[in-house]
N, CA, C and O atoms as a MOPAC input file, in Angstrom:
PM7 MOZYME 1SCF
protein

 N      0.51200 1    -1.03500 1    -0.25700 1
 C     -0.01200 1    -0.15400 1     0.11700 1
 C      0.38000 1     1.40400 1     0.08100 1
 O     -0.35000 1     2.38600 1    -0.05400 1
 N      2.42600 1     1.26400 1     0.32500 1
 C      2.88100 1     2.96800 1     0.73900 1
 C      3.49300 1     2.38500 1    -0.85100 1
 O      4.20700 1     1.45900 1    -0.46700 1
 N      3.57400 1     2.39700 1    -1.87600 1
 C      3.50100 1     2.90600 1    -3.35500 1
 C      2.66100 1     3.52800 1    -3.52200 1
 O      2.68200 1     4.75400 1    -3.41700 1
 N      1.55000 1     2.74800 1    -3.87300 1
 C      0.30400 1     3.31500 1    -3.75500 1
 C     -0.55600 1     4.73800 1    -3.54000 1
 O     -1.36000 1     5.48300 1    -4.10000 1
 N      0.06000 1     4.59300 1    -2.56200 1
 C     -0.28800 1     6.53200 1    -1.35000 1
 C      1.11300 1     7.32600 1    -1.90200 1
 O      0.62300 1     8.28200 1    -2.50400 1
 N      2.02000 1     7.40100 1    -1.97700 1
 C      3.59700 1     7.88200 1    -2.07800 1
 C      3.78700 1     8.25100 1    -3.95100 1
 O      4.50900 1     9.09100 1    -4.48800 1
 N      3.01400 1     7.44200 1    -4.45600 1
 C      2.78400 1     7.48500 1    -5.53200 1
 C      1.85300 1     8.44400 1    -6.20700 1
 O      1.16300 1     8.10500 1    -7.16900 1
 N      1.84600 1     9.37200 1    -5.80900 1
 C      0.25100 1    10.53800 1    -6.02900 1
 C      1.72200 1    11.35800 1    -5.86700 1
 O      2.23500 1    11.40900 1    -6.98500 1
 N      2.42300 1    11.90100 1    -5.03100 1
 C      2.86600 1    12.08400 1    -4.46200 1
 C      4.17500 1    12.43000 1    -5.80200 1
 O      4.15100 1    13.49600 1    -6.41700 1
 N      5.04000 1    11.54900 1    -6.02800 1
 C      5.91600 1    11.18200 1    -6.90600 1
 C      5.61300 1    11.55200 1    -8.09800 1
 O      6.44400 1    11.82900 1    -8.96300 1
 N      4.40300 1    11.58300 1    -8.23200 1
 C      3.89300 1    12.33200 1   -10.90200 1
 C      3.38800 1    13.19900 1   -10.14600 1
 O      2.57700 1    13.75700 1   -10.88500 1
 N      3.30500 1    13.91500 1    -8.68300 1
 C      3.23200 1    15.35800 1    -8.75200 1
 C      5.41800 1    16.33000 1    -9.01600 1
 O      6.03100 1    17.33100 1    -9.38700 1
 N      5.51000 1    15.28700 1    -8.58500 1
 C      7.50800 1    15.70700 1    -7.87500 1
 C      7.17100 1    16.07600 1    -6.95800 1
 O      7.83100 1    17.07400 1    -6.67000 1
 N      6.16000 1    15.75600 1    -5.93400 1
 C      6.34000 1    16.31100 1    -4.26700 1
 C      7.00100 1    14.97800 1    -3.52300 1
 O      6.58000 1    13.85300 1    -3.25200 1
 N      8.10700 1    15.60300 1    -3.35600 1
 C      8.42300 1    14.75800 1    -1.74000 1
 C      8.16500 1    15.24100 1    -0.57400 1
 O      8.59800 1    16.34700 1    -0.24900 1
 N      7.21100 1    14.27800 1     0.46800 1
 C      6.21500 1    14.72000 1     1.19700 1
 C      8.14700 1    15.02700 1     2.67100 1
 O      9.08100 1    14.28500 1     2.97500 1
 N      7.80800 1    16.28000 1     3.01300 1
 C      8.26000 1    16.85700 1     4.19600 1
 C      8.23700 1    16.19100 1     5.08300 1
 O      9.00900 1    16.76900 1     5.84700 1
 N      7.74300 1    14.96600 1     5.79500 1
 C      7.44100 1    14.49000 1     6.93100 1
 C      6.83100 1    12.91200 1     6.60600 1
 O      5.80400 1    13.02500 1     5.93600 1
 N      7.14300 1    11.58600 1     6.86700 1
 C      6.07100 1    10.61900 1     6.68800 1
 C      6.40400 1     9.66000 1     7.92500 1
 O      7.53600 1     9.29700 1     8.24500 1
 N      5.06000 1     9.27800 1     8.63900 1
 C      5.66800 1     8.40600 1     9.64400 1
 C      4.13000 1     7.42600 1     8.46500 1
 O      3.18700 1     7.53900 1     7.68200 1
 N      5.00000 1     6.55700 1     9.25100 1
 C      3.88800 1     4.87600 1     8.54300 1
 C      4.06300 1     3.89100 1    10.29500 1
 O      4.74100 1     3.90700 1    11.32200 1
 N      3.28700 1     3.38200 1     9.85700 1
 C      3.31000 1     1.48900 1    11.36300 1
 C      2.17300 1     1.56200 1    11.42900 1
 O      1.25200 1     2.37400 1    11.34900 1
 N      2.57700 1    -0.41100 1    11.75200 1
 C      1.53500 1    -1.06300 1    11.60200 1
 C      0.96900 1    -1.20800 1    12.94600 1
 O      1.81400 1    -1.43500 1    13.81200 1
 N     -0.84800 1    -1.09800 1    13.53200 1
 C     -1.42800 1    -0.94600 1    14.81300 1
 C     -2.49700 1    -1.86400 1    14.71400 1
 O     -3.45500 1    -2.04300 1    13.96100 1
 N     -1.83300 1    -2.58400 1    16.10800 1
 C     -2.83700 1    -3.39200 1    16.39400 1
 C     -4.75600 1    -2.99800 1    16.05500 1
 O     -5.37600 1    -2.08500 1    16.60000 1
 N     -5.23300 1    -3.82800 1    15.19900 1
 C     -7.20500 1    -3.15500 1    15.60300 1
 C     -8.08500 1    -3.86800 1    15.71900 1
 O     -7.59600 1    -4.94300 1    15.37300 1
 N     -9.20600 1    -4.06300 1    16.00300 1
 C    -10.14600 1    -5.34500 1    16.52100 1
 C    -10.67700 1    -6.00700 1    15.21300 1
 O    -11.41800 1    -6.98900 1    15.26400 1
 N    -10.33300 1    -5.51900 1    14.19900 1
 C    -10.25700 1    -6.61500 1    12.44400 1
 C     -8.68900 1    -7.32300 1    12.20800 1
 O     -8.21400 1    -7.88300 1    11.21900 1
 N     -8.26100 1    -7.11000 1    13.22000 1
 C     -6.60300 1    -7.75200 1    12.34500 1
 C     -5.41900 1    -5.88700 1    12.83200 1
 O     -5.35600 1    -4.92700 1    13.60000 1
 N     -4.78600 1    -6.54100 1    11.66700 1
 C     -3.21200 1    -5.19400 1    12.16700 1
 C     -3.87100 1    -4.09700 1    10.59800 1
 O     -4.23000 1    -4.40500 1     9.46200 1
 N     -3.77600 1    -3.03500 1    11.20200 1
 C     -3.96400 1    -2.17800 1     9.51100 1
 C     -1.84600 1    -1.42400 1     9.35000 1
 O     -0.64600 1    -1.68100 1     9.45300 1
 N     -2.77800 1    -0.53700 1     9.07500 1
 C     -1.54900 1     0.62300 1     8.38300 1
 C     -1.76700 1     1.93400 1     8.20200 1
 O     -2.25500 1     2.24300 1     7.11500 1
 N     -1.37400 1     3.39700 1     9.52000 1
 C     -1.43800 1     4.09100 1     9.69800 1
 C     -0.53400 1     4.55200 1     8.87600 1
 O      0.30200 1     3.75900 1     8.44300 1
 N     -0.49400 1     6.14100 1     8.41600 1
 C      0.18600 1     6.64700 1     7.46800 1
 C     -0.10300 1     7.95400 1     7.55400 1
 O     -1.23500 1     8.41700 1     7.41500 1
 N      1.54600 1     9.00000 1     7.93400 1
 C      0.32300 1    11.01700 1     7.71600 1
 C      2.68200 1    11.25600 1     7.19300 1
 O      3.88100 1    11.07500 1     7.40600 1
 N      1.62900 1    11.73800 1     6.49200 1
 C      2.71600 1    12.54000 1     5.23600 1
 C      2.46700 1    13.46800 1     4.97300 1
 O      1.29400 1    13.79600 1     4.79800 1
 N      3.43700 1    14.24500 1     4.84000 1
 C      3.33200 1    15.92000 1     5.02200 1
 C      4.12100 1    16.79300 1     4.07400 1
 O      5.31800 1    16.62400 1     3.84100 1
 N      3.33900 1    17.77200 1     3.52400 1
 C      3.83600 1    18.07500 1     1.77600 1
 C      4.40400 1    19.26100 1     1.34400 1
 O      5.57500 1    18.96500 1     1.58100 1
 N      4.44900 1    20.22600 1     0.95100 1
 C      4.32200 1    21.43900 1     0.92900 1
 C      3.47600 1    20.86600 1    -0.69500 1
 O      3.90000 1    20.01000 1    -1.47200 1
 N      1.83000 1    21.91900 1    -0.83900 1
 C      1.37000 1    21.68500 1    -1.54800 1
 C      1.39400 1    22.95600 1    -2.70600 1
 O      2.15300 1    23.86300 1    -2.36400 1
 N      0.59500 1    23.20900 1    -4.20300 1
 C      0.77700 1    24.82700 1    -4.55800 1
 C     -0.50300 1    25.33500 1    -3.19600 1
 O     -0.15900 1    26.05200 1    -2.25600 1
 N     -1.46000 1    24.97900 1    -3.30100 1
 C     -3.04600 1    25.29900 1    -3.35300 1
 C     -3.81500 1    24.11100 1    -2.71200 1
 O     -3.74300 1    22.94700 1    -3.10500 1
 N     -4.65300 1    24.61800 1    -1.54000 1
 C     -5.53600 1    24.12400 1    -1.07200 1
 C     -6.19300 1    23.13300 1    -2.30500 1
 O     -5.99600 1    21.92300 1    -2.41500 1
 N     -6.82600 1    23.78300 1    -2.98100 1
 C     -7.52500 1    22.52100 1    -3.72200 1
 C     -6.58600 1    21.58800 1    -4.52200 1
 O     -6.87400 1    20.55300 1    -5.12200 1
 N     -5.68500 1    22.05500 1    -4.41700 1
 C     -4.29700 1    20.34200 1    -4.93800 1
 C     -4.45600 1    19.85500 1    -4.08000 1
 O     -4.71600 1    18.65500 1    -4.15600 1
 N     -4.40700 1    20.35300 1    -3.07300 1
 C     -4.20400 1    19.63400 1    -2.12700 1
 C     -5.26900 1    18.27900 1    -1.42400 1
 O     -5.06500 1    17.12600 1    -1.04400 1
 N     -6.31800 1    19.08500 1    -1.51300 1
 C     -7.41600 1    18.63500 1    -1.60700 1
 C     -8.06100 1    17.01000 1    -2.53600 1
 O     -8.70200 1    15.97800 1    -2.33400 1
 N     -7.43300 1    17.65100 1    -3.44600 1
 C     -7.03900 1    16.68200 1    -4.79400 1
 C     -6.57900 1    15.57600 1    -4.95400 1
 O     -6.95600 1    14.57100 1    -5.55700 1
 N     -4.89100 1    16.08900 1    -3.78200 1
 C     -4.21700 1    14.85200 1    -3.81300 1
 C     -4.97000 1    13.67500 1    -2.88500 1
 O     -5.02700 1    12.50500 1    -3.26400 1
 N     -5.60900 1    14.20200 1    -1.46600 1
 C     -6.25800 1    13.17500 1    -0.64000 1
 C     -7.32000 1    12.78200 1    -1.07900 1
 O     -7.72900 1    11.91700 1    -0.30500 1
 N     -8.37200 1    13.00800 1    -2.32900 1
 C     -9.59100 1    12.08400 1    -2.92000 1
 C     -9.02400 1    11.25000 1    -3.92900 1
 O     -9.74800 1    10.43200 1    -4.49600 1
 N     -7.30300 1    11.40300 1    -4.34700 1
 C     -6.71400 1    10.18000 1    -4.92000 1
 C     -6.62000 1     9.58900 1    -4.09500 1
 O     -7.22000 1     8.52700 1    -4.25700 1
 N     -6.20400 1     9.66100 1    -3.28400 1
 C     -5.63400 1     8.94300 1    -1.93300 1
 C     -6.62100 1     8.13500 1    -1.40600 1
 O     -6.14800 1     7.05800 1    -1.04000 1
 N     -8.03900 1     8.25500 1    -1.18900 1
 C     -8.53200 1     8.69800 1    -0.14400 1
 C     -9.18100 1     6.12900 1    -1.06300 1
 O     -9.33400 1     4.96500 1    -0.69200 1
 N     -9.23900 1     7.32900 1    -2.64600 1
 C     -9.37400 1     6.01200 1    -3.99000 1
 C     -8.64200 1     4.82000 1    -3.42300 1
 O     -8.70900 1     4.06100 1    -4.39000 1
 N     -8.23000 1     4.40400 1    -2.83600 1
 C     -6.52900 1     3.48300 1    -3.03200 1
 C     -7.52800 1     2.23900 1    -2.13500 1
 O     -8.09100 1     2.22000 1    -1.04100 1
 N     -7.37200 1     1.29000 1    -3.26100 1
 C     -8.07100 1    -0.15900 1    -2.31200 1
 C     -7.52200 1    -0.75800 1    -1.18500 1
 O     -6.48600 1    -1.39100 1    -1.38800 1
 N     -8.23600 1    -0.69500 1     0.71900 1
 C     -7.25100 1    -0.42000 1     1.69500 1
 C     -7.08300 1     0.24700 1     2.11800 1
 O     -6.50700 1     0.18500 1     3.20400 1
 N     -7.70600 1     2.09200 1     1.21400 1
 C     -7.66100 1     3.06100 1     2.84500 1
 C     -8.89600 1     2.90600 1     3.10500 1
 O     -9.93600 1     2.70800 1     2.47600 1
 N     -8.53000 1     3.05200 1     4.29000 1
 C    -10.08600 1     3.75700 1     5.30900 1
 C    -10.27900 1     5.11600 1     4.99900 1
 O    -11.31200 1     5.57700 1     4.51300 1
 N     -9.53000 1     5.58300 1     5.21200 1
 C    -10.06400 1     7.39300 1     5.53000 1
 C     -8.01200 1     8.42300 1     5.35200 1
 O     -6.80200 1     8.29300 1     5.53700 1
 N     -9.15400 1     9.37800 1     4.85000 1
 C     -8.03800 1    10.12500 1     4.39600 1
 C     -8.40300 1    11.94400 1     4.39600 1
 O     -9.14500 1    12.63100 1     3.69400 1
 N     -7.10400 1    12.38800 1     6.00700 1
 C     -7.92600 1    13.99000 1     6.24700 1
 C     -6.47700 1    14.62400 1     5.74800 1
 O     -5.30000 1    14.47200 1     6.07400 1
 N     -6.91400 1    15.09800 1     5.16900 1
 C     -6.31300 1    17.27300 1     4.33500 1
 C     -6.50700 1    17.68700 1     4.92400 1
 O     -7.67000 1    17.84100 1     5.29900 1
 N     -5.41800 1    18.22500 1     5.49800 1
 C     -4.89900 1    19.71300 1     6.35700 1
 C     -3.85300 1    21.17300 1     5.58700 1
 O     -2.62700 1    21.17900 1     5.47900 1
 N     -4.74300 1    22.19400 1     5.18800 1
 C     -4.42100 1    23.56700 1     4.69800 1
 C     -4.71200 1    24.55400 1     5.70200 1
 O     -5.66200 1    24.76600 1     6.45500 1
 N     -3.14600 1    25.31300 1     5.38800 1
 C     -3.91100 1    26.88300 1     6.66200 1
 C     -4.82000 1    27.59300 1     5.83400 1
 O     -5.43100 1    28.56400 1     6.27900 1

């Protein structure tokens, strides 16, 4: 799953400023949590990338924070 998430940054020549991924125990088994921070052109672009990531199979949520 990590390559699929990172692909959406790479396609736009973006390198995340911060990346944290970890496996976490959950009721339904293990899951992978990923936090990524990147500088985007504008909030519309950030929300678009977030929507793309949210469509990846296995992704259960995607939160986009902008200034």
